[in-house]
N, C-alpha and C positions, 0 to 999 in steps of 0.2 A: 427559420420557420415562417410560413406565411401566415396571413391572418384572414379570417372570414369577414363578411360584411359587418358583422357585429363588432369587430375589433379584436375578438378573442382568437389567440393563435389556433391554427388549424389542428395541431396535435392535441391541444387541450379540449377543443371541441369534440374531436373524435373520441377522447377517453369519456366525456361527459355523455355523449349519446350511447357509447358501448355499455358504461354502467347503468345508465338510465333504463335502457332496454333489458339488460340482465336482470336488474332488480324487478322490474314490471314482469318479467317472465317467471322469476322465483315466486313472487308474491301470488301470481295467478296459479301456479303449481301447488303451492301450500294451501291455497283456499278451496281448491277442487278435490275431486275424487283422486286419491293416489295410493300406490303401493307402499308397503313399509319395508324395513330391513334393508338388505343390500341393493335391491332394485330401486327402493326410494332414494338411497344416497346416489345411485347412479343416474336417476332421473333429475336430480337437483344439479348434479355436476353438469350434465348435458344442457339444462336450462341456462346455468350461468355461463358456461363455456361457448354456447351459441351466441349469447349476447355479447361477451367480452371479445369474440373474434372480430365484431364490427370495427375495432380499433385499427384494423389493418386494411380497411375497405378501399382506402385511397391507394395504398401501395401496391396491394395484391387483390384486386376485385374478384378475380376468377377463383382464387384459392379461397377467399372468404365465401363466395358463394356455395362452393362445394362443402366447406366446413358447416355453415349454418344448415344447409339442406340436410346433412348426415345427422346433425344434432337434432334437428326436428324429427326426422323420421326415428332417431333413437329414443328420444323421450316419449314418442308415441308408442313405440314398441314395448316400453316398460310400464305403460299404463297412464301416463300424464296427458290429460286432454287440454292442451295448450295451444293456442294459435301460433302459427310459424311467423311471429312478428320479425325476428331478427332475419329470416330468410328474405321477407319483403324489403327490408333496408338493403340487403345484399343484391337483390335483383335491380334496385334503384341505382346503386353504386356501379354495377357492372354495365348497365345500359348506359349510364352517363359516360363511362370510361370507353364505351365504343363496342362492347362485347354483346351485342345484341343477339347473335345466333347462338352464342354460349348460354345466355341466360334463358332462352327459349327451350334449347335442348335440356338443359338442367332442370327447368321447371316441369318439362313434360316427364322426365324421369322421376322427379319428386312426387308428382301426382300419381304416377303409376306405383311408387314405393309405399306411400302412406297408407293405403288400405290394407296391404299384408301386415305393415307394422302394427297397426291398430288390432288387426286380428291376433297377432302374436302376443299381445298382452294378456289374452285369455278372459278379458273383462266384457267383451262385446261379441254378439253373433255377427253374421256376414253383413246384413243390412245395416246394422247399427255401426259396425266398423266402417263401412262405405261412408255413412252419414258424417261420422266423427272426422274422418279424414277429409271429407269435403269442407267442413267447417274449420278444420285446422288450417286449410290453405283455401280460402275463398278466391274463386276465380276472379271476381271484379276487383279486389284488392291487389290481386297479382297483376292484373292488367294495368291498374292504375299506378302501380309502383313502377312498371316498366315504361308507361308513357311519361310519367313524370321525369324519369331518368333521360329519356330520349328528348323531350322539350327542353331540358335544361342544357343536354349536350348540343342542340342544335342552336340554343341561344348564344351559348359560349363561342360555337364555331362562327356564328354571324358577327359577334362582337370582335373577335379576331380578325375576320375578314375586314370589317370597318376599319379596325385600327391599321391594318396593312394598307388598306386604300388611302387613309388619311396620310400615311407616312409616304406612299408613293407620290400622291398629289402634292404634298409639300416639297417633295424632293424635285418633282418635276418642274413646280413653279420657282423653287430655288435656281434649278439649271436654266430656265428661261430668263430669270431677271439677270444672272451672271452673264449670259450672252448678250442681253440687251446692254448691259454697262460696257461690255467689251466693244460692241458696236459704236455706242455713243463716244467712248474714248478714242476710238479709231478715227471716227468721223471729225470730232472736235480738236484733236490734239495732234494727231499724227502729222498732218499736212503743215500746221503751223511749226511744229518741232523740226520737221524736215527742212522747211524754208530757213529757219534760224541756222540749223546746222551746215547747210550748203553755203549760205551766204558767208557765214563766218570763215568757213574753210576757204572759199574764193578770196576773201579779202586777206587772210593770212598768206596765202599762195601769191597774190599780187604783190603784196608788200614785200615778201622775200624776194620775189622775182626782180623787183626794182632795187633791191639792196637796201630797203628802208627798215628802220627798226620796228618791229611788231609791237604795238601797245600790249601792256599785261592785261588790260581789260578785255582786248579782242582775244586773246588766248583763253583767257577764263571763260569768255562767251563760247569759244570753239569747244573747250573741254565739256562745259556744262551741256552744250548741245548734244554731245556724243553720249555723255553719261545718261541725258535725259531720253535719248532716243533708245538706249540699251535697256534702261529701266521699264520703258514703255512697252517695248517688245516683250520683255519678261512677264510684265504684268498682264498683257493681252494673251500671252500664251497660257499663262495660269488659269486665267478667266475661262478660256476656251477649252481647257483640259478637262472635259467632263467624260462621263461613263460612255457616251455615244461614239467617241473617237477612240481608236486603238490607243492605249496609254503607253508612254514610255515605262520601262522597267528594267529589271536587271539584265536582261538580254542586250539592251541598248548601251550598256556602260562601256563595252570595248570601243564602241564608236566615239564616245566621249574622250577616251584616252588617246585614240587615234588622232581626233581633231586637235588635241592639246598639242600632240607632237608636230603637227603640220604648222603651228605658229611658234615653233623653237622651243618648246618645253619638253624635256627628256622625261615622259611619263609612263610608268609601268603598271600592269595590272596583276594582281595576285589573288587567286580564289582558293581558299582552303576549306576543308571539312566535306562530309558527303552532302551533296545538293539535295534539298528538299523543296516541294512547292511552298510557295508564300503567296499571301493573298496580293491582288492587284494594288491595294493601298499600300502595303509594305514595299513592293516592288517599285512603285512610283516614288515613294518617299526615298528609298535608298539612291534612285536615279538622280533625284532633285538635289540630294546632299552632295553627290559626286559632281554634278554639274556646277553647282554653285561654288563648292570648294576650288575646283580647277579654274573656274573663271576668276576667282579672287586671286589665285596664284599667278594666273597670267597677268591680271591687271595691276596688282598692287604689290606682290611679294618680291618682285626682282630675284626670282629663284631660277635655277638651271634645272632642277630635277624635282619630280614629285612622284610619289608612289600611292597606288589605291589598292586597297585590300579589303576584300569581301570575305568574311568568315561566317560559314554555317555552323551554328552551334545548336545543342539540343534545346528547341523552345525559342531560340533567339536568332536573330541575323545582325552581325556586327559589321560596321562600314567604318573604315579609317582612311583618311587622306593626310598624308605628310608631304611637306616641302622643305627645301633647304634655303628658304629665303631670308630676309634680313631681320625677321621678328626676333626678339632676345627675351630671355626670362624677365619677368617683371613688366613687360609691355602689356598694357590694356587694349584688347582689340576694339576698334570702334564699332559700336552697335548698329551696323548698317542693316538696311532692309532685308538683304540676302541672308545674313547671319539669323536675324529674327524670324525670318519665314522658315529657316531650316528647324529652328527650335519650336515653332509652333506646330510644324508638320510632326515632329517627333515626339511632342508631349501629347498631341491629339491621338496618338497610337498607344500611348502609355510607355513610351520609351525614354531613354536618357541621351542627352547631348552634351559634349564637352567640346569647347573651341579655345584654344589658347596657344601661346607659345611652347616650343619644345624646350628641353632642359639645355641643350647647347645653343642651337639657332634654328630658325625656321618655325613653322606654324603646324598644328595638328588639329584636324577636325575628326572627332570620334563619336560614332552613334550606335546604339544598341536598341534593336527594335524587337519587341515580342512577337512570336508568331506561333500559330497552331500547327503543329506538325501532324500530317496525316500519313500514316503508313502505305 
């Protein structure tokens, strides 16, 4: 339940206003000229009912507008000369909700209905009935109620627009900063790492060609250069992967499986369940999970086969990658950058990720991502 500016829950505030208006109408009706008997009871009920109807003005402003208008005409018809205060509140609520045309039409109808209603009570002649009806619903107050509702509606619309503009500006600045970091990393690190990688590989190649023993330190430098180059490329790709470029998603996963097959890994792809649309963020995350999992299989698992499974479930997308590598139960996977990145992506979407050894041997990466299914 939302809260108003005073901190009072909106539902409680609605009840306070409705009860207050109903009490004010009833007191006004009791203090003035009124009929007795059954008509009196009916008039009292209409006064209270018109006020209490305001409790639903947020949820059903048009219905409340109609009910309060009919109640005002009703208690005028049975002889209660009481201003239509509840109807003015209903006009304000309807205009604030954007129902300006309905409020105008309903008000014109009520203005036409009140004089006959006052005449029907039998307590007034024609001139007095028209005067009583005009007093029950003063045009100035009616216009003021509509203007107040319209002013607040416009203020709320401008506030929403300002909030949306702030979010878009912040997102644009974040994108610009991300691309700036990518350029800086590319300019400052790519060249140096490439030189280290090339020189270490040349040194290893020359040593082996001469039949010399390759020092362990040189082999370590060669491997570190390759790893740093791969990680830097992955980082730059992630930084540049913004919404302005066509993102990788579920449709690109078959390419990942095919690419893994070209480097000697027997990879298969299985898609189950009735396919439904998912958001770009979910599709991109599923792609990254499969990409990182297959990369780890090729790099570290010494596996011969791998299977990728995409399962469309009601309200969720499940992604699973299994391999038959050397991992055994009880083995704790090293918390590498790739695995941490997968977990962060999945957690950011409210999903769950499990990565660990299988019961026999091999490794499993399994994620479940919540989706909003649109029919």
